[in-house]
C-alpha angles and dihedrals in degrees: 000000000000118000089208135265121322117191114209121192119209089026093158093057126089099263095033093052091049091052092047091054094047096045091048089053087050090060099260117137105230127221102193110210108198144136091233126040111265119241124267108313142171129285091262093064122094119180122221127181114251131163125180112241094025130098115276120226110233091229091064091075098032113133091002117147099184138025125200110191112205103142121115125166108227091180087081108085104163119075097239091051092045089050094048097045105032106023101035090035090056091047090057092046093054091046090051091050090052092049090048092053095245104174102200128039126181123184119203102213127161141248084245086076112087139118107287095022111164099197119089088226092055092047092050094047090050090054091047090050090056091053090048093052090050086063096046095257128156114237122211118193108197125193120227104319114230138177143142091290097021118168135177113060092346090051093047091055091047092052091051092051092046094050102041131060090195109048121196113236098218098183133027110297093241095052107137116237120196113219138191129184114238092234092053092050091049092050091049091055090050092050093047090054090048091049095057131164092019090057094051116119096013127135110218124186112211100198130118115252086231107069122186130227118252091242093052090049092054093045092050091052089051092050090051088054092047093251137117102212120202109232115216121189115233129182104263095213091059091048091048090052091053093047093046092050091053090050093050089051088051090242123143113261125196091230133016115254091222091055087057089055090050089056097043095046099032123158107267093209110026094159091058092071096060118114092195135026125244089222089068086066092053095256123133113194110221119221119248108271110227119217 
């Protein structure tokens, strides 16, 4: 029996698509809000056009009981553009959800979002969180999302390791990286929606209590690809400058410069910011499995 309609923004991305699949299996009817049509899905999925920073048609959120906001436009690389598209676009989305009578709102943020964050992504996500809380949303800050076919930042690192025999170590080898498995994150979203309204207004951190070092993460990705990559330390500022220059020239870079900043200046205690524990929702976050 259907639990109702759940709208998911960014449904064609890695995390969004994983949430869509899980929530559909949990008997939600999915309204996939995305710029591009999502891949082949189940009968409970209905696509609807949505683009952050653009006007939202009222019909997009009609009859929706829950909204999970995952979308973030990484094409925007300058702060004013990021603010206009991602921050102000999210403000308008939450306001539209309120006007449409959407009862439950969940924002998928990031552990990169914290007071004093140096990355533009972290700063933007923090602003989006504030807007979400103003509308009674629950905010989930996941660590780096991983899985058997993981994409996004995890996938970018895996591609680098697979393609290169000498892999640049962009940050100190012992840099701590918070991780969360895609299935655990998806289950947490389901349980938060089920726990409404008690879960409303909470900040949850979806990151295993057992982080991995950046060097161990790269070595594990190499082992999974049948390789033993040689890790070579490079000055991160020089690498950032190269990546940033490629972005400003609108050229494709192997890794986003802002993601490098997120790693270099990561939150040392992401779990300390949570106002509620994921265990209370019956979710146990597995540690990242090396190798």
